[in-house]
N, C-alpha and C positions, 0 to 999 in steps of 0.2 A: 503494500500499499503505501502511495505517495503522502509525505507530509509537507506542509509549507512552513518557511521561517519568513518574518518580516524585517529583521536586522533593525528595527528601531524607527521605521517608516511607514507611513500608512499612505495608501492610494488615493488621490484625489480626484484625478481625471487622465485621459489621453487627449492631447489638443491635436487636432488634425489641422496644420497650417503649411504653409511654404516656407522653404528654407530660409530665404531672405527675411521672413518675418521673425526669425529668432531673436535679432536684437530687441526686440520689443517685450521681452520676458527677462528676468533676473532674479536670481542668480542663475545663470547656466551652469550646471555641473557635467560629470562625464558623459561620454556617449556609449549606447549600446550598439551591436553589431547583430541583427539577426540574419542567419544565413541558411537557406533552404538547400536541400540536395536529396534526391532520391523520394522528394515529397514528404520529407521530415525535417526537423529543424536541429542546427548544430546546438549543443549543449557540453559546458566544460564543468567540471568537477572541481571546485574550490577549495583546496586543502586549509585554507585559513579560516573559513566560515563553514566548512564540513558540509557543504550542500553544492547541489547542481543547479547552475545558472548559464544565463546568455554570456557570451564575451562581452565585457566592458570596462571602464575604468575613466579616471579623470584625464582632464587635457594636461599636457607638459608645455612649459613655455608658452609661445605664442600660436600654437598649433591652432587649427580650426576644429569644429566640432567633428566635421568629416574625418580630418587627418586622424583625430584621436580614436575614432570607431575604427579606422584602416590599422592604425598602431595596435590597439589593443587586441583586436582579432589576431594579428599575427603574432603578438608576444605570448598570447595565452592559447593559441592552437596551431601555429605554424602556417595557417591560410593566407596568402597575400591575394586581397580581393580590393580592388580600387573600385569597381564598378557598383558603389552601394548608393540607394536610393534614400532620400529622406523622408520619413513617414510622419513624424510629428514629435510632439514634446510629452514626456511623461512628467506629471507633475504630483510631486510627492510632500507631505508632511513630516517633519521629523518629532517623533512621537514625545521626546523629551522636553523639548523647547518650544514647539508649535513653528519653528521656521518652515517655509517652504522652498522647494527646489525644483528646477525642470531639467530633466535629461534627455537630450537629443536620441532620437531611435532612427537607425538606418537600417535597411534589408538590403540584401542582395541573394544570390544563388550560384549553385556551382554544380555541374554535371557529375565530377568526381573530387574529392578530397585529397589533399597532399597529406603525408604522415603528420601525426601529432608532433610537435615540437615541444621537447620535454623542457619545464620551468619550474621556478620557486613556486608559483601561483596555482596552477592547476595540474592536477596528476593524470587527467585523461580527459578525451573528448568523444562524443557520442551523438550520433543521429538519433533521434527522440521523435516517435510517431505521436506523441502528447497523449498515449494510452498505455503504454508500457510501465511497469514499475521500475522508477529511477531510485526513489528513496526520498531525501530532503531537498526542496527545489525551494527556490527564491520566490516569494509570493508575488512581487512585484513584476519579476520575470513573466510569470502566468498570466499577470493582467496585459503586459506589452502583446503576449502571444494573442490574446483576445481581440486585440485590435489590428493586427497586422495580418 
């Protein structure tokens, strides 16, 4: 049976806007990369949070939201996919202080995946059909998948 963790955040909304409208929202946090392959979605196991999740992470330096998604996807999986399409913003509330943040969500597809790239954050990747049992899954990532 799958269970979920929210890691201290509450889902508020998924905002479908154009990529150029991102600047109208603040603060913009890290980007997500939703990758489809063989009619399944790419998930990674985060060893720090002990859960399955979508590849994602915070921006570094002056990189764009899309560059962040591309980099995080590569660092966490070994997949280098630059053809990502902006899908919208995930709006979350921090449960401890009530602050709100917005995470850009990008999506792409691949016919065949490259081998997993071993790293410190993720121990494996898997294509998930959304029905098989994975274990613990990030609750916010499931919300994203409901909108993508």
